C-alpha positions as CSV (number, residue, x, y, z in Angstrom):
1,X,24.7,170.3,88.5
2,X,26.5,170.4,85.1
3,X,23.3,170.5,83.0
4,X,22.5,174.0,84.3
5,X,25.8,175.2,83.0
6,X,25.2,173.4,79.7
7,X,21.9,175.1,79.1
8,X,23.2,178.4,80.2
9,X,26.1,178.1,77.8
10,X,23.8,176.8,75.0
11,X,21.5,179.7,75.5
12,X,24.3,182.2,75.4
13,X,25.8,180.5,72.3
14,X,22.4,180.9,70.5
15,X,22.3,184.5,71.4
16,X,25.9,184.9,70.2
17,X,27.2,185.7,73.6
18,X,30.2,183.5,73.0
19,X,32.5,184.6,75.8
20,X,29.7,183.9,78.4
21,X,28.8,180.6,76.6
22,X,32.5,179.5,76.8
23,X,32.7,180.3,80.5
24,X,29.5,178.4,81.3
25,X,30.6,175.3,79.3
26,X,34.1,175.4,80.9
27,X,32.5,175.7,84.4
28,X,30.0,172.9,83.7
29,X,32.7,170.5,82.6
30,X,34.2,170.6,86.1
31,X,31.0,169.0,87.4
32,X,30.7,166.2,84.9
33,X,31.4,162.8,86.5
34,X,31.2,159.5,84.7
35,X,29.1,160.8,81.9
36,X,30.9,160.7,78.6
37,X,27.7,161.6,76.6
38,X,27.4,164.9,78.5
39,X,31.1,165.5,78.3
40,X,30.8,165.1,74.5
41,X,28.0,167.7,74.5
42,X,30.2,170.2,76.4
43,X,33.2,169.6,74.2
44,X,31.1,169.9,71.0
45,X,29.6,173.1,72.2
46,X,33.0,174.5,73.1
47,X,34.3,173.6,69.7
48,X,31.4,175.4,68.1
49,X,31.7,178.5,70.3
50,X,35.5,178.7,69.7
51,X,34.8,178.3,66.0
52,X,32.4,181.2,66.1
53,X,35.0,183.5,67.6
54,X,37.6,182.2,65.1
55,X,39.8,180.6,67.8
56,X,40.5,177.7,65.5
57,X,43.2,176.1,67.6
58,X,40.8,175.7,70.6
59,X,37.9,174.7,68.4
60,X,40.0,172.0,66.7
61,X,41.3,170.8,70.1
62,X,37.8,170.3,71.4
63,X,36.7,168.5,68.3
64,X,39.7,166.2,68.9
65,X,38.5,165.5,72.4
66,X,35.0,164.7,71.1
67,X,36.4,162.2,68.6
68,X,38.7,160.6,71.3
69,X,35.6,159.7,73.3
70,X,33.3,159.0,70.3
71,X,35.3,158.3,67.1
72,X,32.1,157.8,65.1
73,X,30.3,161.0,66.2
74,X,29.0,162.0,62.8
75,X,28.2,165.6,63.8
76,X,31.7,166.2,65.1
77,X,33.3,164.5,62.1
78,X,31.2,166.5,59.7
79,X,31.5,169.9,61.3
80,X,35.2,169.6,62.1
81,X,35.9,168.5,58.5
82,X,33.8,171.4,57.1
83,X,35.5,174.0,59.2
84,X,38.9,172.7,58.1
85,X,37.8,172.9,54.5
86,X,36.6,176.5,54.9
87,X,40.0,177.3,56.2
88,X,41.7,175.2,53.5
89,X,43.8,173.4,56.0
90,X,44.4,169.7,56.8
91,X,42.3,168.8,53.8
92,X,43.5,165.2,53.7
93,X,42.3,164.8,57.3
94,X,39.1,166.6,56.5
95,X,38.4,164.3,53.6
96,X,38.9,161.2,55.7
97,X,36.6,162.5,58.5
98,X,33.9,163.6,56.0
99,X,34.0,160.3,54.2
100,X,33.7,158.5,57.5
101,X,30.6,160.5,58.4
102,X,29.1,159.7,55.0
103,X,29.8,156.0,55.5
104,X,28.1,156.0,58.9
105,X,25.1,158.1,57.7
106,X,24.8,157.4,54.0
107,X,21.8,159.6,52.9
108,X,22.6,162.8,54.8
109,X,22.6,165.7,52.3
110,X,24.5,168.0,54.7
111,X,27.3,165.5,55.1
112,X,27.4,164.9,51.4
113,X,27.7,168.6,50.8
114,X,30.7,168.8,53.2
115,X,32.4,166.0,51.3
116,X,31.7,167.7,48.0
117,X,33.1,171.0,49.3
118,X,36.3,169.2,50.5
119,X,36.6,167.7,47.0
120,X,36.1,171.1,45.6
121,X,38.9,172.6,47.8
122,X,41.1,169.8,46.5
123,X,40.3,170.7,42.8
124,X,38.5,167.3,42.4
125,X,35.6,169.0,40.6
126,X,34.1,166.0,38.7
127,X,33.9,164.0,41.9
128,X,32.6,167.0,43.8
129,X,29.8,167.3,41.3
130,X,28.7,163.7,41.9
131,X,28.6,164.3,45.7
132,X,26.8,167.7,45.5
133,X,24.1,166.1,43.3
134,X,23.7,163.4,46.0
135,X,23.3,166.1,48.6
136,X,20.7,167.9,46.5
137,X,18.8,164.6,46.0
138,X,18.9,163.9,49.8
139,X,17.0,166.9,51.0
140,X,19.5,169.8,50.5
141,X,17.9,171.2,47.4
142,X,16.5,174.2,49.4
143,X,19.7,174.9,51.3
144,X,21.2,178.1,49.9
145,X,24.8,177.1,50.8
146,X,24.5,173.7,49.1
147,X,22.9,175.2,46.0
148,X,25.7,177.9,45.9
149,X,28.3,175.2,46.3
150,X,26.7,173.5,43.3
151,X,27.1,176.7,41.3
152,X,30.7,177.0,42.4
153,X,31.4,173.5,41.2
154,X,29.7,174.0,37.9
155,X,31.7,177.1,37.4
156,X,35.0,175.3,37.9
157,X,33.8,172.7,35.4
158,X,33.3,175.4,32.8
159,X,29.5,175.4,33.0
160,X,29.2,179.1,33.6
161,X,25.5,179.4,32.6
162,X,24.6,176.4,34.8
163,X,26.6,178.0,37.6
164,X,24.7,181.3,37.2
165,X,21.4,179.5,37.4
166,X,22.4,177.8,40.7
167,X,23.8,181.0,42.1
168,X,20.5,182.9,41.3
169,X,18.6,180.0,42.9
170,X,20.8,180.2,46.0
171,X,20.2,183.9,46.2
172,X,16.4,183.4,45.8
173,X,16.3,180.9,48.6
174,X,18.3,182.9,51.1
175,X,22.0,183.0,50.2
176,X,23.6,186.3,51.4
177,X,26.8,185.9,49.4
């Protein structure tokens, strides 16, 4: 029964027992038959677990498997794009994936933040500001990462005092950086 292994892996992943989670997911995949939705869940979970242990090659490969099965999986498109942007690699690909997730789900503040961050990594600060404001207006105004990103963008645009305001707000609502 693959679902048992999925939940065992999911639980271990949530408790940050990544090696055990990976083993459960890998074992469970062996029992998946004619169920692409469940296979996508396993692949996505493996991608996340490998990302957590900084095995980027395997994380990326499992995201690729997800997108082979479900090319419009917005969660995979967004997370994969964001992780690429954090590593500052394959930014063109990340930008395309992120834009696609935003076209599929237009008012998602998390996805808009990802796109803004990719633009930021590409030194497209004016456009990044437009997207981060969209994110803030679509429910991300209390997300410390998004608010911090807004500060970073403002700083690059030369608005140091505005950046400091956003960084202080981010700290106040839970940012640890």
